[in-house]
BALOBA-1460 file (C-alpha; in Angstrom, 3 decimals):
// residues 248
<rec num="1" residu="x" x="-0.567" y="-18.092" z="-18.567"/>
<rec num="2" residu="x" x="2.945" y="-20.061" z="-17.798"/>
<rec num="3" residu="x" x="3.020" y="-19.872" z="-21.592"/>
<rec num="4" residu="x" x="2.415" y="-16.214" z="-21.291"/>
<rec num="5" residu="x" x="5.322" y="-15.166" z="-19.144"/>
<rec num="6" residu="x" x="7.753" y="-17.406" z="-20.809"/>
<rec num="7" residu="x" x="7.128" y="-15.124" z="-24.377"/>
<rec num="8" residu="x" x="7.024" y="-12.179" z="-21.666"/>
<rec num="9" residu="x" x="10.888" y="-14.011" z="-20.574"/>
<rec num="10" residu="x" x="11.475" y="-14.415" z="-23.349"/>
<rec num="11" residu="x" x="11.019" y="-11.366" z="-25.894"/>
<rec num="12" residu="x" x="11.620" y="-8.723" z="-22.984"/>
<rec num="13" residu="x" x="14.040" y="-8.097" z="-20.230"/>
<rec num="14" residu="x" x="11.109" y="-7.813" z="-18.183"/>
<rec num="15" residu="x" x="12.257" y="-9.690" z="-14.379"/>
<rec num="16" residu="x" x="9.427" y="-12.414" z="-15.121"/>
<rec num="17" residu="x" x="9.885" y="-15.156" z="-12.250"/>
<rec num="18" residu="x" x="11.632" y="-18.964" z="-14.036"/>
<rec num="19" residu="x" x="8.354" y="-19.900" z="-11.548"/>
<rec num="20" residu="x" x="6.509" y="-18.365" z="-13.332"/>
<rec num="21" residu="x" x="7.677" y="-19.326" z="-16.568"/>
<rec num="22" residu="x" x="7.466" y="-22.881" z="-16.724"/>
<rec num="23" residu="x" x="9.487" y="-25.699" z="-18.021"/>
<rec num="24" residu="x" x="10.603" y="-26.433" z="-21.770"/>
<rec num="25" residu="x" x="6.857" y="-27.569" z="-22.873"/>
<rec num="26" residu="x" x="5.342" y="-24.199" z="-21.429"/>
<rec num="27" residu="x" x="8.371" y="-22.348" z="-23.606"/>
<rec num="28" residu="x" x="8.031" y="-23.884" z="-26.879"/>
<rec num="29" residu="x" x="5.020" y="-23.909" z="-26.825"/>
<rec num="30" residu="x" x="5.079" y="-19.643" z="-25.992"/>
<rec num="31" residu="x" x="5.169" y="-18.006" z="-29.877"/>
<rec num="32" residu="x" x="1.357" y="-18.262" z="-29.777"/>
<rec num="33" residu="x" x="1.332" y="-15.919" z="-27.278"/>
<rec num="34" residu="x" x="3.987" y="-12.940" z="-29.325"/>
<rec num="35" residu="x" x="1.189" y="-11.790" z="-30.933"/>
<rec num="36" residu="x" x="-0.073" y="-10.928" z="-26.576"/>
<rec num="37" residu="x" x="3.345" y="-9.566" z="-25.508"/>
<rec num="38" residu="x" x="3.560" y="-6.852" z="-28.928"/>
<rec num="39" residu="x" x="-0.226" y="-6.006" z="-27.567"/>
<rec num="40" residu="x" x="1.574" y="-5.116" z="-23.726"/>
<rec num="41" residu="x" x="5.153" y="-3.510" z="-25.591"/>
<rec num="42" residu="x" x="3.322" y="-1.683" z="-27.820"/>
<rec num="43" residu="x" x="0.252" y="-0.397" z="-25.114"/>
<rec num="44" residu="x" x="3.785" y="0.838" z="-22.752"/>
<rec num="45" residu="x" x="5.133" y="2.156" z="-26.127"/>
<rec num="46" residu="x" x="2.233" y="4.464" z="-26.604"/>
<rec num="47" residu="x" x="1.500" y="5.783" z="-23.764"/>
<rec num="48" residu="x" x="4.949" y="7.276" z="-23.301"/>
<rec num="49" residu="x" x="5.088" y="8.349" z="-26.462"/>
<rec num="50" residu="x" x="1.091" y="9.937" z="-26.032"/>
<rec num="51" residu="x" x="2.876" y="12.487" z="-23.087"/>
<rec num="52" residu="x" x="6.362" y="12.875" z="-24.468"/>
<rec num="53" residu="x" x="4.331" y="14.451" z="-27.299"/>
<rec num="54" residu="x" x="3.065" y="16.864" z="-24.738"/>
<rec num="55" residu="x" x="6.423" y="17.398" z="-23.218"/>
<rec num="56" residu="x" x="8.973" y="17.355" z="-26.537"/>
<rec num="57" residu="x" x="9.032" y="18.188" z="-30.081"/>
<rec num="58" residu="x" x="8.814" y="15.702" z="-32.831"/>
<rec num="59" residu="x" x="11.936" y="14.381" z="-33.171"/>
<rec num="60" residu="x" x="13.063" y="13.907" z="-29.344"/>
<rec num="61" residu="x" x="10.119" y="12.603" z="-28.517"/>
<rec num="62" residu="x" x="10.881" y="10.737" z="-31.529"/>
<rec num="63" residu="x" x="13.937" y="9.495" z="-31.595"/>
<rec num="64" residu="x" x="13.087" y="8.390" z="-27.299"/>
<rec num="65" residu="x" x="10.117" y="6.601" z="-28.727"/>
<rec num="66" residu="x" x="12.537" y="3.939" z="-30.806"/>
<rec num="67" residu="x" x="14.856" y="4.124" z="-28.582"/>
<rec num="68" residu="x" x="12.596" y="2.522" z="-26.133"/>
<rec num="69" residu="x" x="11.347" y="0.600" z="-28.542"/>
<rec num="70" residu="x" x="14.401" y="-1.309" z="-28.928"/>
<rec num="71" residu="x" x="15.285" y="-1.358" z="-25.195"/>
<rec num="72" residu="x" x="11.982" y="-3.678" z="-24.662"/>
<rec num="73" residu="x" x="13.114" y="-6.815" z="-26.037"/>
<rec num="74" residu="x" x="16.479" y="-5.880" z="-25.114"/>
<rec num="75" residu="x" x="17.983" y="-5.614" z="-28.072"/>
<rec num="76" residu="x" x="17.494" y="-8.651" z="-29.008"/>
<rec num="77" residu="x" x="16.347" y="-8.141" z="-31.984"/>
<rec num="78" residu="x" x="18.615" y="-4.660" z="-32.837"/>
<rec num="79" residu="x" x="21.712" y="-7.463" z="-32.746"/>
<rec num="80" residu="x" x="19.820" y="-9.893" z="-35.036"/>
<rec num="81" residu="x" x="19.529" y="-6.900" z="-37.541"/>
<rec num="82" residu="x" x="23.278" y="-6.568" z="-37.589"/>
<rec num="83" residu="x" x="24.193" y="-10.650" z="-37.671"/>
<rec num="84" residu="x" x="21.404" y="-10.844" z="-40.537"/>
<rec num="85" residu="x" x="22.825" y="-7.644" z="-42.513"/>
<rec num="86" residu="x" x="26.460" y="-9.451" z="-41.829"/>
<rec num="87" residu="x" x="26.347" y="-12.196" z="-43.502"/>
<rec num="88" residu="x" x="23.617" y="-11.981" z="-46.156"/>
<rec num="89" residu="x" x="25.539" y="-8.953" z="-47.676"/>
<rec num="90" residu="x" x="29.619" y="-11.073" z="-47.145"/>
<rec num="91" residu="x" x="29.081" y="-12.557" z="-50.672"/>
<rec num="92" residu="x" x="29.729" y="-15.273" z="-49.384"/>
<rec num="93" residu="x" x="28.613" y="-19.709" z="-48.784"/>
<rec num="94" residu="x" x="25.663" y="-20.494" z="-46.894"/>
<rec num="95" residu="x" x="27.810" y="-22.241" z="-44.431"/>
<rec num="96" residu="x" x="30.127" y="-18.930" z="-44.057"/>
<rec num="97" residu="x" x="26.957" y="-16.252" z="-44.064"/>
<rec num="98" residu="x" x="25.469" y="-19.219" z="-41.212"/>
<rec num="99" residu="x" x="29.274" y="-18.788" z="-39.467"/>
<rec num="100" residu="x" x="29.816" y="-15.005" z="-39.542"/>
<rec num="101" residu="x" x="25.944" y="-14.515" z="-38.206"/>
<rec num="102" residu="x" x="27.050" y="-16.578" z="-35.575"/>
<rec num="103" residu="x" x="30.037" y="-14.197" z="-34.582"/>
<rec num="104" residu="x" x="29.309" y="-12.179" z="-32.105"/>
<rec num="105" residu="x" x="31.648" y="-8.710" z="-33.000"/>
<rec num="106" residu="x" x="29.563" y="-6.659" z="-35.677"/>
<rec num="107" residu="x" x="30.928" y="-5.463" z="-38.880"/>
<rec num="108" residu="x" x="30.308" y="-2.166" z="-40.732"/>
<rec num="109" residu="x" x="27.327" y="-4.121" z="-42.522"/>
<rec num="110" residu="x" x="26.010" y="-4.836" z="-39.034"/>
<rec num="111" residu="x" x="26.520" y="-1.115" z="-38.072"/>
<rec num="112" residu="x" x="25.161" y="0.545" z="-41.107"/>
<rec num="113" residu="x" x="21.546" y="-1.920" z="-40.915"/>
<rec num="114" residu="x" x="21.129" y="0.018" z="-37.707"/>
<rec num="115" residu="x" x="22.058" y="2.846" z="-38.263"/>
<rec num="116" residu="x" x="19.399" y="3.383" z="-40.722"/>
<rec num="117" residu="x" x="16.746" y="1.608" z="-40.287"/>
<rec num="118" residu="x" x="16.543" y="3.315" z="-36.590"/>
<rec num="119" residu="x" x="17.075" y="5.943" z="-38.883"/>
<rec num="120" residu="x" x="14.742" y="5.582" z="-41.312"/>
<rec num="121" residu="x" x="11.534" y="4.567" z="-37.893"/>
<rec num="122" residu="x" x="12.469" y="7.748" z="-35.215"/>
<rec num="123" residu="x" x="11.735" y="9.788" z="-39.654"/>
<rec num="124" residu="x" x="8.381" y="8.418" z="-39.731"/>
<rec num="125" residu="x" x="7.254" y="9.037" z="-36.124"/>
<rec num="126" residu="x" x="8.426" y="11.857" z="-35.828"/>
<rec num="127" residu="x" x="6.158" y="12.657" z="-39.639"/>
<rec num="128" residu="x" x="2.393" y="11.362" z="-37.251"/>
<rec num="129" residu="x" x="0.986" y="13.198" z="-35.687"/>
<rec num="130" residu="x" x="-2.005" y="13.187" z="-33.361"/>
<rec num="131" residu="x" x="-4.037" y="9.663" z="-32.365"/>
<rec num="132" residu="x" x="-2.316" y="8.660" z="-35.499"/>
<rec num="133" residu="x" x="0.967" y="9.327" z="-33.727"/>
<rec num="134" residu="x" x="0.047" y="6.674" z="-31.184"/>
<rec num="135" residu="x" x="-1.474" y="4.179" z="-32.920"/>
<rec num="136" residu="x" x="0.504" y="3.231" z="-35.327"/>
<rec num="137" residu="x" x="3.483" y="2.572" z="-32.280"/>
<rec num="138" residu="x" x="0.625" y="0.908" z="-31.083"/>
<rec num="139" residu="x" x="0.688" y="-1.944" z="-33.552"/>
<rec num="140" residu="x" x="4.003" y="-1.292" z="-34.430"/>
<rec num="141" residu="x" x="5.359" y="-3.850" z="-32.247"/>
<rec num="142" residu="x" x="2.384" y="-6.513" z="-33.362"/>
<rec num="143" residu="x" x="3.044" y="-6.285" z="-36.426"/>
<rec num="144" residu="x" x="6.387" y="-7.461" z="-35.662"/>
<rec num="145" residu="x" x="5.612" y="-9.744" z="-33.218"/>
<rec num="146" residu="x" x="3.022" y="-10.984" z="-35.209"/>
<rec num="147" residu="x" x="5.426" y="-11.102" z="-38.241"/>
<rec num="148" residu="x" x="8.094" y="-13.247" z="-36.035"/>
<rec num="149" residu="x" x="5.563" y="-16.338" z="-35.482"/>
<rec num="150" residu="x" x="4.544" y="-16.479" z="-39.160"/>
<rec num="151" residu="x" x="7.465" y="-17.138" z="-40.721"/>
<rec num="152" residu="x" x="8.581" y="-19.447" z="-37.697"/>
<rec num="153" residu="x" x="5.186" y="-21.095" z="-38.333"/>
<rec num="154" residu="x" x="5.950" y="-21.616" z="-42.633"/>
<rec num="155" residu="x" x="8.664" y="-21.714" z="-43.036"/>
<rec num="156" residu="x" x="11.783" y="-24.437" z="-42.040"/>
<rec num="157" residu="x" x="14.988" y="-24.053" z="-39.865"/>
<rec num="158" residu="x" x="17.790" y="-23.217" z="-41.420"/>
<rec num="159" residu="x" x="20.979" y="-23.968" z="-38.754"/>
<rec num="160" residu="x" x="21.361" y="-28.190" z="-38.815"/>
<rec num="161" residu="x" x="24.029" y="-27.805" z="-35.481"/>
<rec num="162" residu="x" x="21.257" y="-26.547" z="-33.189"/>
<rec num="163" residu="x" x="20.669" y="-22.823" z="-32.569"/>
<rec num="164" residu="x" x="18.177" y="-19.729" z="-30.098"/>
<rec num="165" residu="x" x="14.972" y="-20.969" z="-32.391"/>
<rec num="166" residu="x" x="15.622" y="-24.771" z="-32.321"/>
<rec num="167" residu="x" x="12.582" y="-24.961" z="-29.960"/>
<rec num="168" residu="x" x="10.477" y="-22.931" z="-30.913"/>
<rec num="169" residu="x" x="9.941" y="-25.336" z="-34.930"/>
<rec num="170" residu="x" x="7.457" y="-27.164" z="-35.234"/>
<rec num="171" residu="x" x="5.098" y="-28.759" z="-38.096"/>
<rec num="172" residu="x" x="1.941" y="-30.118" z="-39.586"/>
<rec num="173" residu="x" x="-1.677" y="-28.842" z="-38.031"/>
<rec num="174" residu="x" x="-0.160" y="-26.544" z="-35.632"/>
<rec num="175" residu="x" x="2.404" y="-24.565" z="-38.024"/>
<rec num="176" residu="x" x="-1.245" y="-24.003" z="-39.903"/>
<rec num="177" residu="x" x="-2.878" y="-22.786" z="-36.679"/>
<rec num="178" residu="x" x="0.482" y="-20.931" z="-35.855"/>
<rec num="179" residu="x" x="0.182" y="-18.839" z="-39.473"/>
<rec num="180" residu="x" x="-4.097" y="-18.774" z="-38.882"/>
<rec num="181" residu="x" x="-3.476" y="-17.303" z="-35.265"/>
<rec num="182" residu="x" x="-0.535" y="-14.498" z="-36.320"/>
<rec num="183" residu="x" x="-2.629" y="-13.459" z="-39.507"/>
<rec num="184" residu="x" x="-6.193" y="-12.830" z="-37.436"/>
<rec num="185" residu="x" x="-4.065" y="-11.303" z="-34.579"/>
<rec num="186" residu="x" x="-2.705" y="-8.690" z="-37.187"/>
<rec num="187" residu="x" x="-5.168" y="-7.638" z="-39.077"/>
<rec num="188" residu="x" x="-7.441" y="-7.419" z="-36.218"/>
<rec num="189" residu="x" x="-4.886" y="-5.144" z="-33.625"/>
<rec num="190" residu="x" x="-4.367" y="-3.624" z="-37.472"/>
<rec num="191" residu="x" x="-8.598" y="-2.701" z="-37.593"/>
<rec num="192" residu="x" x="-8.838" y="-1.813" z="-34.160"/>
<rec num="193" residu="x" x="-5.832" y="0.500" z="-34.929"/>
<rec num="194" residu="x" x="-7.053" y="1.985" z="-37.807"/>
<rec num="195" residu="x" x="-9.928" y="0.958" z="-39.194"/>
<rec num="196" residu="x" x="-9.411" y="0.605" z="-42.961"/>
<rec num="197" residu="x" x="-5.673" y="2.252" z="-43.321"/>
<rec num="198" residu="x" x="-5.115" y="-0.482" z="-40.441"/>
<rec num="199" residu="x" x="-5.814" y="-3.673" z="-41.738"/>
<rec num="200" residu="x" x="-3.893" y="-2.152" z="-45.449"/>
<rec num="201" residu="x" x="-0.447" y="-1.329" z="-42.622"/>
<rec num="202" residu="x" x="-1.083" y="-4.952" z="-41.038"/>
<rec num="203" residu="x" x="-1.639" y="-7.059" z="-44.558"/>
<rec num="204" residu="x" x="1.399" y="-4.718" z="-45.505"/>
<rec num="205" residu="x" x="3.259" y="-5.948" z="-43.638"/>
<rec num="206" residu="x" x="2.345" y="-9.590" z="-42.967"/>
<rec num="207" residu="x" x="3.903" y="-9.347" z="-47.014"/>
<rec num="208" residu="x" x="7.084" y="-8.404" z="-46.236"/>
<rec num="209" residu="x" x="7.295" y="-11.089" z="-43.410"/>
<rec num="210" residu="x" x="6.392" y="-13.202" z="-46.661"/>
<rec num="211" residu="x" x="9.297" y="-11.753" z="-49.065"/>
<rec num="212" residu="x" x="12.064" y="-11.290" z="-46.093"/>
<rec num="213" residu="x" x="11.033" y="-14.821" z="-45.042"/>
<rec num="214" residu="x" x="11.798" y="-16.138" z="-48.869"/>
<rec num="215" residu="x" x="14.749" y="-13.996" z="-49.437"/>
<rec num="216" residu="x" x="16.013" y="-15.961" z="-46.180"/>
<rec num="217" residu="x" x="15.196" y="-19.228" z="-47.198"/>
<rec num="218" residu="x" x="16.538" y="-18.508" z="-50.728"/>
<rec num="219" residu="x" x="20.167" y="-17.819" z="-49.155"/>
<rec num="220" residu="x" x="20.526" y="-19.846" z="-46.237"/>
<rec num="221" residu="x" x="18.161" y="-22.235" z="-46.430"/>
<rec num="222" residu="x" x="15.155" y="-20.915" z="-43.534"/>
<rec num="223" residu="x" x="15.875" y="-18.646" z="-40.513"/>
<rec num="224" residu="x" x="17.747" y="-18.510" z="-37.943"/>
<rec num="225" residu="x" x="17.237" y="-16.561" z="-34.351"/>
<rec num="226" residu="x" x="18.827" y="-13.536" z="-36.710"/>
<rec num="227" residu="x" x="16.781" y="-13.590" z="-39.058"/>
<rec num="228" residu="x" x="13.599" y="-14.114" z="-36.940"/>
<rec num="229" residu="x" x="15.315" y="-10.017" z="-35.523"/>
<rec num="230" residu="x" x="16.070" y="-8.596" z="-38.420"/>
<rec num="231" residu="x" x="12.339" y="-9.284" z="-39.945"/>
<rec num="232" residu="x" x="10.170" y="-7.938" z="-36.383"/>
<rec num="233" residu="x" x="12.929" y="-4.790" z="-36.296"/>
<rec num="234" residu="x" x="11.954" y="-4.252" z="-40.477"/>
<rec num="235" residu="x" x="7.991" y="-5.077" z="-39.955"/>
<rec num="236" residu="x" x="8.114" y="-2.437" z="-37.528"/>
<rec num="237" residu="x" x="8.781" y="0.047" z="-39.766"/>
<rec num="238" residu="x" x="6.248" y="-0.891" z="-42.500"/>
<rec num="239" residu="x" x="3.010" y="0.219" z="-40.024"/>
<rec num="240" residu="x" x="4.721" y="3.779" z="-39.114"/>
<rec num="241" residu="x" x="5.872" y="4.276" z="-43.285"/>
<rec num="242" residu="x" x="1.924" y="3.848" z="-44.618"/>
<rec num="243" residu="x" x="1.034" y="6.241" z="-41.371"/>
<rec num="244" residu="x" x="3.766" y="8.861" z="-42.893"/>
<rec num="245" residu="x" x="3.045" y="8.150" z="-45.919"/>
<rec num="246" residu="x" x="-0.662" y="9.198" z="-45.591"/>
<rec num="247" residu="x" x="0.172" y="11.591" z="-42.788"/>
<rec num="248" residu="x" x="1.676" y="13.585" z="-45.869"/>
């Protein structure tokens, strides 16, 4: 349980007591519990979204749902999206891209990326109705956190000078097991959320996560904490996009 609480404390602003989280070993093992953290976030946000749908019209309720999704990670993943956009769209060398991504200031590309992703999420959530909405909201953060685990298990870490995600580097048989667990978890969540359509959403989310990771590897040699955050934010769009298409 300490590894789960370590994952919950790392990925969310929930004030989990430090004594519940163990030490470095538990933190290193915590990525295996990312799908469960996604389930907790999805359950809470889906419940709130269900309630909001009874007192507000679609667009205000959807805007609040997306804000809560961002707040559920303490803005960590949105910050990673902004930093990744600033670096990747700077047309600079790998070394300079990594420097830009480490800069705490947000540039024009980062602002554009955040506004674009949040606007699209709000529009997609608003396009859904009935049980499809809360089931999709439940699946979105699970897909995003499974994507984090999958990328960390299958791809190399890009920075040679350390960084926030350094402690989670893994390899060998453990990487294979973590990747398999991430894939199983997101597909199972997809089936429970929406049967065959849910599995299609989950499988497409995996495909998008892998494509983003391959692009990141080509661009900077692997993943960083920022690209993981960007991956989570973008992958969360996928179940909402497919559900909006089916709703239409």
